[in-house]
N, C-alpha and C positions, 0 to 999 in steps of 0.2 A: 530529499526523501530516501529512506532506506527501502530496499526491495526484499520481499518475502515470497518464497516459492513453497507450495504445499504439494506433497506427493502422497499417494495412498500406499498401503503396505506392499503393493505389487510393483511400486516404482512408477506408476502412471501419474502424470501431472494432473493436479486438481485445480490449478490456476496460479496466476502470479498477481501480487498485490504490492501496494506501496504504503509505507507508514511514515508519519512525520518525524523529523529529527527531534531527539530529546524525549521521545515517548518510549516506554519500556514495551517489550514484547507482550508481557502479561496484560498490561493496560490496553494495548491495541486489540488483543484477542477479546478482552471483556467488552470493549466498545463495539467491535464488529459483530460479535455473537453474544448478545445479552445473556443467553443461557449458559455460557461458559463460566466456570468458576475455577479458582486456583485450588487444586487438590493436591494432597501429598504424593499421590502416585503419578508419575510423569505421563501425561496423555499423549506424548509424542517423543520422537527422537529429534534433536535439533543440532544443526551445525551453524556456526557463525564464521563467515569468511573462510569456509573450507575446513574448519577445525571443530571438533566436538564441543558442544556448549552445555555446561551443567544447567540443570533445570532450575536450581535455586537462584541463578543469576538472571533469569528471565524477568524477574520482578524488580531487579536492582539496577542492572546496567542499562543506561539510556542508549537508544540506537543513534548511530552517527550517520553522516551524509552518505558515505560510501559503503555502509554495511550491507551484506547480503546474507539473508537468513534462509536456511532450508529446513522445512519441517517434514518429517515422515511419520505418518500415522501408524500406531501400533495395532497389530491385528487382534480383533475380538475383545479388546479391553473396552468395556462399556463406557469407561471414562473418556477414553480417547475419542470415541465417536461424538463427543460433544463438539469436537473441532469440526465435524461434518456440518454442524449448524452454521459455522462460518461460511462454508461452501453453499449450503442451502439458502442462507440469508442473502448472500451475494447474488446468487442466481435469481432470487425473488426480486431483488432491487433492480436487476437488469430488466426483469419482466415488467416491473412497475414503470421503469423509465420509458419503455417502448409501448406500454399500454396506455398511450395518450392519444387524444384526438389528433388526426392529421390536420396540419394547418390548412385553413380554408374550409374545413368541414364543420363550421359552426352550425348549431341548430337553427339559427335565424336565417340561414341562406336557403334558397330554394334548391330542390333536387336537380341534379344534372339531367340532361336528356338521354337517359339510359336506353341503349338499343335493345335491352331485354324487355322494355315496355313495348308490347306489340302495337300500341297506338302511336308510338313515336315514329312516324314515317315522314318527317319534315324537319327542316331547319328552323330553329327558333332562337329568338333573342331572350337572354335571361339575365336580369340585373343581379349582379353578384353571384352568378351561377358558378358551378364547379366545372373546371376544365378537366376532362377525363384523363386517367392513366390508362394507356393501352398496353396490354401484354400481347406479344406476338403479332398475329395478323387478325384483324377483326373488322367486319363491315359496320359502318356507322353513318349516321346523319349528324355531322358536327353542328354545334350551335353557332350562331353568328357572332363574330368577334366585334364588329361595329354595325351600325345601322346600314340598311341597304341604300345604296346611292344609285339613283336612276337619272340619266341625263340623255339629251338628244344630240346626236352627232351625225352629220351627213344624212339627215332625214331618217335616221333610224334610232330606235330606243336602245340605249346601252346600259347594262347593269354592271356596277362595280360591287364586288362582294368579297368579304374576308372571313375566314374561318380558322379557329384553332384546331389543328389536327390532333392535338393531345399534348400532354406533358412529355418532354423528352424529344428524341430524334426519330425520324422515320424516313424510309426510302420511297416516299410517295412521289409519283409522277403523273402526267396527264393520263396515262393508260389506266390509272387507278381511280379516276374521277368519272362518276356517272351522273347523268341528269335523269332522275327517275330510273328507268330500266335501260336507258340508252347510254352507251359509252361516249365520253366526251370526244373521242377520236373521230366520231362521225360528224361532229360539228365543224370540222376543218378550222378555218380562220374565224368562225363566228364565236369560238370560245378559246380563250388563251388563259394560261395559268402561270403563276409564279409560286415558288416554294421556298420557304425560309426556315432555317434551323434556329434553335435557341440563341438569342443574342444578336442575330443578323439585323442589319439596318433596313427598315422598311420605309424610311423617310421619303424616298423618291417614288414610291408606288402609290398611284392614285387610288387604287382599291383599298389601301390600308388607311386612308384618311377617314376621319370621324365626322360624318355628316348626319344632321338631324333634320327631319322634315316637319314643317309646321302642320299641326293637326287641323288648323282652320281652313287650309287650302289644300285639297287633294291629299289629306292625311291617310286615306285608304284607297286601295285600287278601285273601289266601287264609286268613289266620288268623281264627279266630272270637273271639279275645279271651279274657279271663279270666272264667270263670263263677263267681259267688259262690254257694256252697252252704252251708247250715246244716242238717244232718240231725240231728234229735233223736229219732228213733224207727225202727220197722221194721214190715214187714207180717207178721202172725202169724195162725196158724189157732187158733181158740179155741172153747171151749164156754162158753155163758152160762147160768147158772142162778141164780134168785133174785137176790142182790146179789153174786154171785161170778163171777170170770173165771178160767178155767183154760186155760193155753196147752198145745196139743197138739203133740207132736213128730212126726218123720217116721214113726216106728213106730206112731203112733196112740195113744201113751201120753203122759200128762201130763209136762211138763218145766218146769223153773224158768226164769223170765225174769230179766232184769237190772233189773226194776223192784222197788223196795222200799217198804215201808210209810212213809207220810209224804210220798210224792211225788204230784204232780198229773200226770195223763196226759190226752192228748186222743185220742179215737177219731175219725178223720176219714173213714174209709171203712167202710161197713157199712149196715145198715138205718137208715132215718131215725130210728127210735125209739132207736137205740143211739148215733148220732153225737153227740158232745158232750164235756164235760170231766168227769173223775172224780178223786176223791181216794181213795188207797189207805189204808184204815184198818188193815188187817192183811194178813199174808202167811204162809201155812203154810210151814214149813221142810222138810217132807217131802211126798211124793206125796200128793195131787195138786197141791201148791203153789198152792192156790187163793188168789186175791187178793180180799179183801172190799173193796168200794168204796162211796162215797157219790157221788151225781150232783151236779155243781156247776152253778150258773147262769152262771159265768164262770171264768176261769183261776185265780181266787183260791181257796185251800183253805178259806177261811172262808165262801165264798158257796155254802152247801149248799142244794140244792133241797128244800124241805120237803115237796113233794107227790110226790116220787119214791118208788115202792113197790118198785122193783127191776126186773130184766129180766123176771122171771116170778113168779107166786105161789109161795108156799112149797110145796116138794115137786114142783115142775115144772121141766123144762128147756126154755127158750124157743128157744135157738139152739145147734145142734151143728155143729162143723167149718165154721165160717164164717170168711172172710178179713176181718181187721180191720187197718186201718193205724193202729197205736198209736204216738203220739209222746210223748216226755217233755216236759212243759212246763218249760223250763229255769229253774233257780234263778238263772242269770246273765242279763244283758241282751242278749247277742249271742253269735254263734258265734265260731270261732277267727279270728285275723288271717291275712291272706295274707302272703306274703313282702314285704319292702321292695323297691321297684323304684326304681332311680335315674332321675332326670328331668333332661334337659338334657345338656350336654357337659362333660366334665372340663376344668377350667381356665377355663371361661367362666361368666359370671354368668347367672342365670335371672331374668327379670322377671315371669313369670306362668306359671300352670299351667292346663291344660284337661284335663278328663276326659270322654270320650265314653262313654255307657253306654246300654243299651237293654233293653227287655223284648221279645225277638224274637217271641214268640207272643201278646203282649198281657198283660192283667192282669185277672183275675176269679176268682170262686169259684162253683161250681155247687152248689146246695142239694140235699138229698135228693129234693125234688120236681122237680128238673131245671131250676130257674130260675137265671139268671145274676145274680149280685149283685156289687157292688163289693168289691174286696179291696185291702188296704194292705200295702205292703212298705217297710221301712226298712233303710237301710244306712249305713255310716259311712266317710268318707274321712279319713285322718290324714296330715298333712304334717309333715316334719321337715327340718332343714337345718343346716349347720355353724354352731355357735354359738348354736343355739336353746335357750332355757331348758328347754323341754319341747315335745313334739309338739303340733301344733294339729289339733283334730278338728272335723269338720263332719258333722252328721247330716242325711241326705237322705231324704225321705219322699214316696211317690207312691201315690195312690189312684185307681183307675180301674175301668171295667167295659167291656172291649173285647177282641176277639180279634185286632185289628190290632197290628202292631209299634209300640211306643212308643220314641221316640228323644229323647235329651236330651244336652246338653253343659253341664257345670258348669265355671265358670272362677273362678280366684282371682288377682287382680292384687296383687302384693306392693307394700308401701310403699316398698321399696328393693330393689336387686339382692341376690340370695342365691346362695350357692354350695353345692354338695353336696346339692341338693334331692332328697328321696326321698319316696315315697308308698306307702301300703298301705291295704287295705280289709277290712271284715268286714260280715257281714250280721246284722241284728238280728232280722228276721222269718225264721222257719224256712222252709226250702224244702221243697216237697212233691213226692213222686213220684206221687201220686194224680192220675188224670185229672180229678178234680173241682176241681183247682186249676191255674190258669195263672199262674205267677209266676216263671218263669225270668228271671234277671238276669245280664247280661254287661257287663263293662267292656271296651269295644271298643278304645279308644286312650287313651294318656296322652301329652300333649304339653307341651313347655316353650317359652316364648317367650324368644329370645335377643336381645341387642342387635343392631341392624341399621343400615345406612346409610339416612339419610332422603333422600338425593339422590345422583345419579351424574353427575359433571361432564361426561363425554364420551359418555354412553349414553342412548338413548331407551328408555323402559320402558312396557310394557303390563301392566295388572292386570285380572284377570277375577274375577267372582263368578258361579258357575254353580250353579243349583238344579235338582234332578232326582231321579229315583229312584236307588236304589243302583246298578242296572245301568247307567243312563245316565251317572252320575257316574264310575263305575269305567272305563267304556270311553272317556270323553271326555277324561280328565285328561291323556293323552299323545298326543292327536290334534289339538292346536291348531296350525293352520298359517296363514300370512299370504300373501295373493295380491293383486297389483294395486296395492300402495302404491309410493311412489317416494322415493328419497333426495332430500333438500332441500339444495341447494348454492347459493352465490352465483355470479353470472356472473363471467367472467374480468375484465371491466372493473371490477366492484364489488370483487372481491378485490384487484386491483392498487391501486385507489383506497384501499382500507382500509389496505394496507401503506404506501402513500405518504403519505396525508393523514389517516388515522384515520377515514375514512368508515365509518359503521355498515354491518355486513354485512346484506344482504337475501337471504333464502333462497327458492328456488323449486324445484319438482319438475323433475328433469332426468334424462336418461339419457346426457348428453354425456360423451364420452370425455375431451375436453380439460379440462372442468371438474373431473372426478373426479381426473385426474392432477395438475393444478395444486393442487387442494385437499389431496391427499395430501402433496405436497411442502411445502405451507404447514404442514400438521399436524405434519410431522417437523422442519422447519427453522425454523419461527416467522418472525420478522421478516427473517431472512436469506434467505427465499424470494424477496423482492423482487428481489435481484440474482442469485439462483440459477436463476430461471425465464426461459426465452426466450419472453416474452409474445407477441411478434409472430408467432413461428412457430406457437405453439399457437393463436393467433387465426386464422391462415390455415388450419390443419388443421381447426379446429372448423367453419369455414365450409364446407370441402370435405366433411367427414363429415356435416354436417347436410344438405347437398344430395344426398348419396347415401343417406341414411337409415341410416348406420352408427352404432350405439349401443353402449353398454356396460351390460349388465344381468347382474350376477354377484355372487357371494358370495366373500369372501376370508377364509379362516380358517386355512389351513395355515401351518406354520412356514416362514418364508422371509425373504429380505432385501428391503429397500425396492427395490433395483435390479431384482431378479427380479420383484417385484410390479409394478413399472412395465412390465416386458416383457409380463406377462400382461395388464395394462390396455390397452396399446397394440396388442396383437396383433389384436383385432377390427377395428382400423382399418388393418391391413396396415402397421403402423409399429413402430419400435423406439426405445427411449430412447438418448440420446447426450449425453455431456459435451462441450460445445463452447465454447471461449473462456471457461471459468470458469462456464458456465451449463449447465443441463439443457435439452436440446431434444429433438426427435423427428425421425426421418427416416422418410418413408413410402416403402415399396417400391411402385413403380407403373410403368406403361408410360412410355416416354420417346422423345424424338426427338433429332436432332442439336442442336437448339436448347437442349436441357437439359444438354449436355455442359459440365462445368465446367473440367476440366483434361485435358491431352493429354500422353501419355508415349510416347517412342520409344526405341529401343535406344541412341541417342546420349546420353541422360541417365540410363541405367541402369548399375548396377554389376554386376560378376560375370558370370554366365552369361545375364543378361537375363531374359526372361519364361519362367517354368516353368508348364506346363499340366498339369492333372489332370482326366481325363475318365472317364466310365463310360457304358455303353450299356444301353438297355432290353432286358430279356429276358422270356420268357414266364413265368418262375417268379415274377415280381414281382406285387404286387397289381394286380388289374384293376378298380380302382375305389376310391373313398374313401367311407366312411360317417362322417358328422359327427354326433356325439352331443351334443345340447343338451337343455336343460330347457324343457318346455312351460310358458309363463307362465300358462296357464289352469288346468292340472291339477297342476303341480308335479312331473310325472312325466317320465322321460327319453323322448325320441323321437329317431329317426334320420333324417337327411337324406341321401339317396343322391346321390352325385356321380359321373357316368359320362361317359366319352368315347364317341363312336360306336364300336361294336364291343366295348365292355366288357360282359361277361356278369355281373360282380359275384359270381363264384363264390368269390373269395378277396380281398375288399376289405380295405383298411387302415382301421382304426377310430381316429378322433381324438375325444377328449373336449374340446370347445371351451368353455373357460371364458369367461364374460362375454357370451355370445351366446344369445338366446332367439328370434330372428327367423329363419325358414326361409330367406328370400332372402339375408340376410347370411351365414348358415351355408353355403348352397350356393355363393355366390361364393368364400368362403374355401376350401371343399373343392375347388372346381374349379381354383383356382390351384394347390393342392397336387397335385391329380391331374395337371395339366399339367406341373408341375415334375417329378413322377416319370416322366412319359412322355418329356419332351424333355431331361431331365437336363442342365441347364446346367453347363458346365465351370467349374473354379476355376483362376484364374491368379494368380501371385505374382511379384514382382520387387523389387529393391532400387534405391534412388536415393540421392543425397546428400540434404541437408536440405531440398531443394526438394520432397521427397515430403510434407512437412508442409503444403504448400499444400492438399492434399486432406484430407477428413475422411470417416469412415465414413458411407455413404449417398450420397456424391457419385456422379454419373454421369460416367464418364471414358471417353476413347478411348485405346486402346493399340495400338501397332504393334510387330511382332516378326518374327523370322526364322522363326517356326513357322507363320506364315500367309502369305497372298498379298500382303501389303502391300509396297509399294516405298517406302523411306524414306531420309532423308539430311538434308543441311543446305542452306540457300539460299546461293548464291554471288553473285547479282546481281539487280538490278531496274532496269528502264528508266524507272521513275517514271510509267509509264502502265499497262501491263497484261501485260508480259512478265517472267516470273521465270526466272532461270537457276539450275539446280540442280547438284548435285555428281555426278550420275550420268546415264547414258542410260536413259531409261524404256522399258519394254515396253508398248506400246499393244495388248495382246491382248484380244480380246473385242469385242463389238458396241458397248460404251459405253452411255451417256455415261460420261465419266471425271471424277474429282473429286480435289481436293487440299486438305489442311488444314494449317495452320501452327501451330506452338507459339510463343505470344508470350513475351516476356521475363518475364512474370509467371507463366508456367506454364499460363495459360488457353489454350483453343483458339480460333483465329480462326473466322470463318464457314467453312462448307464450300463451296469454290469449284468450280463446273463449269469445266473447262478443255479446251483442244484443243492439239494439237501445233503447233509453230511450224516453218514450212518452213525447211529447211536448218539448223535449230538442234536437234540431237538431245538437248541437255541443257536445253531450255527448254520452258515451257508458257505458253499465253496464258490469262489470266483472263477468263472470259465472264460469269459471274454468281455472286454480286453484283458490281457494277461498281466498288465503292469499297472501300478499305482503311481500317480503323479503328486501324491500328498501323503501326509503322515496322520494316522488316527490319533486323536487326543484321548489318551487313556489315563493320564495323570489325574487323580481325583481333584487336584487344585485347579485344573483347567475345565472349561466348559466342554462336555463330551461331544463327540461327533454324532450327528443325528443321521437317521436313515429312513427310507420308505421302501416297502417291498410289495410286489404283486405281479400280476401278469402284464403283458405289454400294454393293455388298455386300462389297467387298474392300479399300477404302482404309484400314480400321482395324477393330479389334475393339472393340465397345462392352461396357462392364462397369460394375458397381456395386460401389463399395468396401465391403468388409465389415470390414477390420481394418487399422490403421496402428500400427506399432511402431517408435518411435525408439529406436535402440540406442547413441546417443552417439558421441563422436569416436573412441574406441578407439585404433586404430593411426594416428590422424591423419586418417582419411578419414571424415567424418560420414556416417552411414548411416541410412536409414529403410526399413523393410520394408512393402510394401503387398500385401494380399491382396484380391482382387476376384472377383465372380461374373460369369460371362459373361451378357450381356443377351440373352435370348431373348424376342422380342416375343410369341410364341404363348402364353407362360405367362400373360399378362395379358388374353387374348382374352375371357374371361367376366366381367371385373371389373364391367362395367355391364349385363350380361345378366340375364334372369330365368330361374329354373328351368323346365324343361319342365312343362307342365300334365299 
């Protein structure tokens, strides 16, 4: 590729470009700037490899691999300004290239959990949600990275949680973590945290694992889970006499029970002498349906108690109408199976299964004498999966003597990934309704571990392990918030050196506006950011912002374009992004003086009807104050900064949500500028010029003379080479003075603003008083475009404005045209830029 460098008439670089080998310079210009045409008058001066290059050869000689072309634009030649279209077009292409949706910000994805939403005071899981970009230091409730995992360890509920801290790197520590309004430091060992930067390995961290909870069993915190019940009997009213049991019905008459001869029953509620196991040796088929029994020493039918003589001696009735809890001792090993419950997610492999279960009231048995003794409960977990030869069963057994809740988690890690995993349960030990037994068993949750990412290239991650009571864990799981940490970014110099020389990036905590903006461009454009960023300008702005204390502390989550995001980032610094000369730069809106004026426009260089003004006036129906809404960096809650002019009652203020600002002083200055803008209402002016309008760029400070104001303007007709300038009109010296005049140089730039006085006997002349020297030459040759001027008092010689928009419209009817829109400069708008809010 051949290289091409373009400079303006003052020697300032307008950009560097590359052209393909074999292409002529004229063809390349025509391709890059469609409005450019090959004209007989040379539109520029050219050098090829350090030697002057004739214009005629530009359309004949093909460019070679090592060729270096230097183009210098000629001053004030309308044809040469066509080359400015090349610069304008290139800048616009850069604008289009970066004015794209940020990857991941598709319209089909849900919005992120923006902390600017006052209702977002909890952590939430969002499918395909947006991980935020954090600038500076910003309090936030991060979304969940994976599902909440809740397990029982050492009779306590433990939560494992993972959160994305944001895109990029942060200096987050445990001191920055809060549970609601309580700092995590107060939790001592009950809360531990791990922090990972982009690309760090999370594979060994339990909290980073991806677990999903079955919705059928304990899918929400309000669900009690699945209670395992094995009822083998009932409570009956009975008469006991000798070795017989007679069941009494509601009418007081004997009834038949569903127990048969040959069965073993257990009486669990009744007099101590009655409680125990019995074997039914016979049962009458008619009233009174008496069951003759033998007492057993155990649940075995053959383990007969040889010393038992019966409930009462022969001929006596020991117990009448007593309530007995009689259970059939099953002939099978367990109760019925529960339903099968699917575990995991359809279409995804499962790596492990966890079952959380508990004895909510404890585990024990009360003897007839009222003593607490240990009791044992057994239950079975059965797993099945696609392709399994047969279900896999695990028998779990617990023995204890306590009235405190017992909490357990059983886990099965598979040898390999499984699909279609399902689980069911059954109880082996019968469940009791009697108050003498405490043996309720609940399956609380069933979870499946799914494959997960072990690292995240662009995201910092925090994992938590939280131990506590059920109440604490339930209330804490969605109240995790981060305060006081900062984004880590390289300095501008380090980032530029990295792009130029491969210097390693060194990260440090910062709230710098410039560093975040340049990092964002680097993140989007990669190595191309080296030529796409105006490093010098952002360096100047960073110095200014740091001296003022202007910072960027915000969260960016909403769907947007990069260009709109840059606008939000720069707004806290009173700046806007701007594509200029093929690069992205920024223009800061600020107070200015005559010395800041870049270009000067008079009706002599305008097309059509000249300057068009648009103005409006303040009225009492408009807001009488500004309320700036920001996020308090200490609490994470919204607070309002009131911005008032003298006389404002604040009865109907305009509210502005200021993204990126957490400092009250910075917010007040921003609000006061907006308040003053509403009050003083700067006008908007527009006009058309030929291609010399491309001299200016959005953000430039310009001077404009027009017929709509008091300026007296025209062209210079002569100069005595000392201090007397002859003009094309008779001036009106109305007012007390002093009087001033400004000239438009052949480059479009404005001269110094000269104080002048009238020249005796010369009604069309002025004498230059100060400054006493000229740094340019008047164009007095009739073949040249004459030097323009504007005259008046200090407040009337011209209108000052800031360019807001420039629109080249091409050659069209043969008259190249550029439209300029600018905002009237009102110094009062910037009066509070360096002030402090009232105490």
